[in-house]
C-alpha positions in Angstrom: 82.9 106.8 79.4 83.3 103.8 77.1 83.5 100.3 78.5 87.1 99.8 77.5 88.2 102.9 79.6 86.1 101.8 82.5 87.6 98.3 82.5 91.1 99.7 82.2 90.5 101.7 85.4 89.3 98.6 87.2 92.2 96.5 86.1 94.8 99.1 87.0 93.2 99.5 90.4 94.1 95.9 91.2 97.6 96.0 89.6 98.7 99.2 91.2 97.3 98.3 94.6 99.4 95.1 94.5 102.5 97.1 93.6 101.9 99.5 96.5 101.3 96.5 98.7 104.9 95.4 98.1 106.7 98.8 98.1 104.4 101.2 99.9 104.3 103.4 96.8 104.9 103.3 93.0 101.5 101.9 92.6 99.8 105.2 93.3 102.1 107.0 90.8 101.3 104.4 88.1 97.6 104.6 88.8 97.6 108.4 88.6 99.2 108.3 85.2 96.8 105.7 84.0 93.8 107.7 85.1 95.2 110.8 83.3 95.0 108.8 80.0 91.3 108.4 80.2 89.8 111.1 82.5 89.8 114.9 82.8 92.6 116.2 85.0 90.3 117.3 87.9 88.5 113.9 87.8 91.9 112.0 88.1 92.5 113.7 91.5 89.1 112.6 92.9 89.2 109.1 91.5 92.8 108.6 92.5 92.0 109.8 95.9 89.1 107.4 96.4 90.9 104.3 95.1 94.1 105.1 97.0 92.3 105.9 100.2 90.9 102.4 100.1 94.2 100.7 99.0 96.2 102.6 101.7 93.5 102.2 104.3 93.3 98.4 103.8 97.1 98.2 103.7 97.3 100.0 107.1 94.7 97.6 108.5 96.5 94.5 107.2 99.8 95.7 108.7 98.3 97.6 111.7 100.6 96.1 114.2 103.5 97.7 112.4 102.1 101.2 112.2 103.8 103.9 114.2 100.7 105.9 115.2 102.7 108.7 116.8 104.1 109.6 113.3 100.6 109.2 111.8 99.0 111.5 114.3 101.4 114.4 113.8 101.3 113.9 110.0 97.5 114.2 110.1 97.7 117.6 111.7 100.0 118.9 108.9 97.8 117.3 106.2 94.6 119.0 107.5 96.4 122.3 107.8 97.6 122.4 104.2 94.3 120.9 103.0 92.5 123.9 104.5 94.8 126.3 102.7 94.7 124.5 99.3 90.9 124.4 99.4 90.9 128.2 99.1 93.2 128.1 96.0 91.6 127.1 92.7 94.7 125.3 91.2 94.3 122.6 88.5 97.4 121.7 86.4 97.2 121.1 82.7 97.6 117.5 81.5 101.1 118.2 80.2 102.1 119.9 83.5 100.6 117.0 85.5 102.8 114.5 83.6 105.8 116.7 84.1 105.3 116.9 87.8 104.6 113.2 88.1 107.7 112.5 86.0 110.0 114.6 88.2 108.7 113.3 91.5 110.3 109.8 91.3 113.8 111.2 91.0 113.6 112.4 94.6 114.5 108.9 95.6 118.0 109.4 94.2 118.7 112.5 96.3 121.6 111.5 98.6 120.6 111.0 102.2 123.2 113.4 103.4 121.6 116.3 101.4 118.3 116.1 103.3 118.5 115.0 106.9 114.8 114.3 107.3 113.3 111.9 109.8 109.6 111.3 110.1 110.1 109.9 113.6 110.8 113.4 114.9 107.5 115.3 115.7 108.4 118.6 114.0 109.5 116.8 110.8 106.5 114.6 110.9 104.3 117.7 110.8 106.4 119.2 107.9 106.0 115.8 106.2 102.2 116.1 106.4 102.3 119.6 105.1 104.7 119.0 102.2 103.5 115.6 101.1 99.8 116.6 101.2 100.6 119.8 99.4 102.4 118.0 96.6 99.6 115.4 96.5 97.1 118.3 95.8 99.2 119.7 93.0 101.0 116.8 91.3 98.5 114.2 92.4 101.2 111.9 93.8 103.9 112.4 96.5 105.2 108.9 97.3 108.8 109.7 96.5 108.8 112.8 98.7 107.2 110.8 101.5 109.8 108.1 101.2 112.6 110.7 101.9 111.2 111.2 105.3 111.4 107.5 106.1 114.8 106.7 104.6 116.7 107.8 107.8 114.3 106.2 110.3 115.1 103.0 112.1 111.8 101.4 111.0 111.8 98.0 109.2 110.3 97.5 105.7 107.0 96.4 107.3 106.9 99.4 109.5 107.7 101.7 106.6 105.0 100.3 104.4 102.4 100.3 107.2 103.1 103.8 108.6 103.3 105.4 105.1 100.0 103.8 104.2 98.3 105.2 107.4 99.7 108.7 106.7 98.4 108.6 103.1 94.9 108.1 104.3 94.9 111.7 105.3 96.5 113.0 102.1 93.9 111.2 100.0 91.1 112.5 102.1 92.3 116.0 101.5 92.4 115.2 97.7 88.8 113.9 97.7 87.6 117.0 99.6 89.4 119.6 97.6 88.7 118.2 94.1 85.5 116.2 94.8 83.3 119.1 96.1 83.5 121.1 92.8 83.0 117.9 90.7 80.0 116.7 92.6 78.5 120.2 92.5 78.2 119.8 88.7 76.9 116.3 89.1 80.1 114.4 88.8 81.3 115.9 85.5 84.0 113.7 84.0 83.8 111.0 86.7 83.4 107.3 85.9 80.1 105.5 86.5 79.3 104.2 90.0 79.9 100.6 89.0 83.6 101.3 88.2 84.1 102.3 91.9 82.1 99.3 93.0 84.4 96.9 91.1 87.7 98.8 91.6 87.4 99.2 95.4 87.3 95.5 96.3 89.8 94.6 93.7 92.2 97.2 95.1 91.8 95.5 98.5 92.6 92.1 97.0 95.6 93.6 95.2 96.9 95.1 98.5 96.6 91.8 100.2 98.4 90.0 97.4 101.2 92.6 97.5 101.6 92.0 101.2 102.5 88.3 100.5 105.3 89.4 98.2 106.6 91.9 100.8 107.1 89.1 103.2 109.5 87.5 100.8 111.7 90.5 100.1 114.8 91.5 102.1 115.2 95.1 103.2 118.0 95.6 100.7 116.1 94.3 97.7 113.0 96.3 98.9 114.8 99.6 98.4 116.7 98.6 95.3 113.7 97.5 93.3 111.7 100.4 94.5 114.2 102.9 93.0 114.3 101.1 89.7 110.6 100.9 89.3 110.1 104.6 90.2 112.8 105.7 87.8 111.3 103.8 84.9 107.8 105.3 85.6 109.3 108.8 85.9 111.0 108.5 82.5 107.8 107.4 80.8 105.9 110.3 82.3 108.6 112.8 81.3 108.4 111.5 77.7 104.6 111.9 77.8 104.9 115.5 79.1 107.4 116.4 76.3 105.0 114.9 73.7 102.1 117.0 75.1 104.1 120.2 75.3 105.3 119.8 71.8 102.0 118.8 70.3 
């Protein structure tokens, strides 16, 4: 890996962690696409999992008093269940398919609430949330928009939404690291960045998360959801254009 690509990953780790610190997602989607520009597809899953595990874990710690641990516990059971199944399936999308799936995912935020009556505060749906969100994470690499659907109908505040979603994503990213990391490490880290990239990106993602939390405090609940939809839609359109370019190449 050349120095420019390595520094690009480090810089995006900070920027995307800050974005996720504000909205609870979008940053992970942007980071995944950025990694896909400079890394092999399988390596993007592992690197994205490591960096997002740190960013989400730190965000959960910062906002720990807002976390709904009951939702997190049930979600974790679902995440481990689907993770065990996916570990038995050798499934790695092509780069074009990866961008297609990432491009389609953001448009889930426009699905009318009345179409999907999902509520993560209900135990059964929290389990289904863990299964479906982690499953999508292991195929498309990102599942923030799907996760958001389970929280739209809850009575949680923006701080509770960001904190609880961050805590649930710890388990999704752990599954991603396990499923994709084992084969990569077995061939001595084929396609992975050098160790110093992780050493620099991890603390920067923590700083970015903290910075995003300061912006979150200044947003109203209404603006929080409005800006999130616009950002996700913009990212989705860019990824769909990239997918089209790769398929037609």
